[in-house]
Residue, then its C-alpha position, 0 to 999 in steps of 0.5 A: m442504530h447510532f454511530n459515534l463518528k468522532p473516533l473515525l474522524l480523528l483517524l482520518l485527519p492525518a490522512l487528509a493532511l497527506s491527501s490520501p484516498l479516503h473513499t472507503t466503503i465499509p459493510h454495515n456488518q463490519t465491526t472493525t475500523p480499517g487499518s492502513a497501508m504504509v510505504r516507508n522510504n529508507c533508501n538513500f534515493s527518492i521513490y515515486l508511488w501511485s495508488v491505483g484502483s479503477t483510477v490512477g492516483p497522482e504521483r507521490h514523491l517520497p524523498q529519503g526518510t519519508s512515508y506515505s499512508e492510505i486507509f484501506r479501501r475497496d475500489p468499487q470497480t476492481g475491488g483491489v488497490s495497488i500501490k506502485l513504486t518506481t525509482v524514477r519520476n513518471g515511472l508509471s507512464t514510462s513502464a519503468a521497473q515497478t514494485i507493486f504492493a497490492y491489497n484487497l479489503v474483504e469485509e474484516r480481512v485484508w489480503y495482500d501481496l508483493s510483486d515486481v513488473f518490468g524489472d526489479p527497482f530495488k535490486g540490491h536493497r532490502v524490501f520488507l512487507d510487515g504483516e501477519t505473513n511477512i514478505i521479505w526480499e533481502g536482495g530486493v528481488p522476489p524469490p523464485g516461484g513468484s509472490r507470496v500472499g498474506n491476509q490478516r484482520s483489516d484493523r491491523g496495518l501493513t507497512l512496506t519498508v524499502c531499503 
């Protein structure tokens, strides 16, 4: 079997510029190219995020009007990945209120959800996860009953927009 890696490299180059996690395990029978998880900061304040699997990635600072993106990946130990957002620097280590955008890449599907822990960092602001099953928190707070889970083809990206 021969694989043309050039299209995949072209997809990875923008992610390299952002120093995003790129280690992705793709099953041999997978025929689609993984999409990406994106976070857009439309707030009039900075947000901070970490990509967490079996290890915690570096803190990323997102000023107003900026975005973060990572190619869907499967963590070899935990399976899933959580992108944790706070409104304060070092918020992950201080147990600040967090919004968690979690996904799990399983063959040609990506499962995802959205939840808050330790409070609601975006209370009063719209939180919108654009996927095949949209998750919308108009007031920045999860609805009663907890998080909503969605899944879609892994070649389609997910975008979380805050504010």
